[in-house]
Every structure is written in structure tokens, then in C-alpha cells.
N, C-alpha and C positions, 0 to 999 in steps of 0.2 A: 300803535300801528293801525289797528282796525278803525280808529276814529278818522285817520287820514283817508283810508280807503272809502269810507262812507261819505265824507264831506264833498268830494269832487262830484260823484253822481248826484247827490242831493242838490248842489248848486247848479249843475247842468240841467236837471229836471225843472228847477224853479225858473231858471233863465229861459227855458224853452216853453214855459207855460204849462209845465207838467204838474202844477200844484193842484189841479182839479182832475177828477176822473179816477180811474182805477190805478193803483200803484202797481208797477211791475217789479217783482223781486229781483234784486241785483245779486248775481252769484258772487260770492267772495271765496276765493281759493286760498287754501293755506299754502304757505311757502313749501311745506313738506310735500304736499300733494303734487304741486307743480314740479318740484325737484324729482319726484318719483317718475313722472311722465317723461321728463328729459332724460333721466338715467336709463329708463326702459327703452327709449328710442335709440340711444347710442348702443346699449347692450344688444338689442335685437339686431341692429345693423352689423355688429361684430360677429354675430352668429349667422348672418345672412338670412334672417327672418324678416318678413315684411312688416309686421306689427301695424297693420292698417288701422286698427281701432284707436291708435294714438293720434292719428292725423285727421284733419278736416277733409271732406271729400274733394275739395278743390285746393288742397295744400300745394304750395310751391316749394320744392326743395332744390337748392342750388349748391353745388360743390365745385370749387375752383373754377367758377364761371360757367358751369354747364348744368342744365336741368338734370335731375336724377329722378327716375321713376321706380327704381327697384334697388334693393341692397347690392352693394354698399351705397348708401345715399349720402354719406358724409365724407369729406376730404380726409385722406390719410388712412382710411379704414379699408382693410381687405378681408378676405375670408380666412377663417382659421386663426382667430386671435381673441383678445380681450381688450376692453376699453376701461381706462381709469380716468375719472374726472380729476383734474389737478387744481383748477380754480373755477369759481362760478360766482356770478352776481345776478340776482333775481329782483325784479321790481314789478309790482302789481298796481295798476291804476284803473279802478272801475272794472270794465269789461275787457281789458287788455293786460296781458302780462308779457314781459320780455326778459330774456336771460342771455347773458354772455358767458360762454363756457369754454374753457381750455381743457383739452383732453390728450391722452396719450394712448395710442393703440400699440399693443405688443403682440407680435406674431407667435403662435404656438408651433408653427411649421418651420420657421427659420429664426435665427436670432437677430430680429430687427425690431426697432421701436420707432414709431413715427408720431409726430405731434400735429394737432389740429386745433382750430378755433371755430366756434359756431355761435351764431346769434339766432335765438328762437323767438318767434312771436306766437303767442297762444291766445285763444279766445274761446268762450263757451259756445257750444253748438245750440241748436234749437231746444234741446232738452236740458241745457245748463251744464253739460259735461265739458270740461276743458279739453281742447284739442290743439294740436300744433297746426297753425295756419301757414307759417312760413319759416324756413330755416335756411341760413346762408352760411356755408362753411368754407374754410380755406386752410391750406397747409403751407408752411414755409418751403420755399424751393431752394 
């Protein structure tokens, strides 16, 4: 798995004439670390907490076709509940990672359960820390 992650950036660097000069280290994220970021984003949303440290400063978050700037940022999530990830798929290619996640929000105030789907795009910031750059979520109507 790590070999595939290293091959693409190496080929890209060579194709762009990056064979000479100073090498720039490529951040390699573990699937576990990226999964933790995604779970933390959904969990903080269910608690109505902003968790701005998980997002790039210019991140775009869209839920059911509308930009969201504050919790709840993700479709189907309201205040007073908990989120459970039901399925996920994560892929990392060089300096970009994306994940497709299905989740279920369960209200603690009323007996309701809602489902949602979100696609995340993550990339490292200038210090090499992975941040959410874009997320697009939707809920079945």
C-alpha cells in the first residue's frame, strides 16, 4: 500500500523535472489518522461544536445543496444526538485523500434516526497536517 502511495508522487516529480534540486517531503497519512479526523468532524457536528482545527481555513462544506458555515454542517444531523458511521471508503493518492462515508444520526431528544452520506476531500496544510478541504453531504428525502 505504501509503495503505491510513493510511486505516483515520484513519477509526477520526475515528469515535472523535479529530479534535481531539493526534495520536498511528501506527507503520507495513515488510513487510521484520516479516519479519526472524519469521525471527529461528524462527532463534533452532532455535539454542535465547531472543531475548526479539523478544517482548512478556506474549506467548503455543503449539505443538501447549501453551504454550511457552522454546526450542524452535515446533512441529517441536528443538535442533541450522536453519529454512527455505518460504511466508509477511504483512498489516499499523494497529497490528496478522499472518503465516502455513510452515517446515521440518532437523536437523544426524540426517538428519531436519520441517515446521511458525505464525501470528504482532505489535503495537508502548509505544516503538513491533514485538514478537511471540502465536504459534500446529502440526505435521502
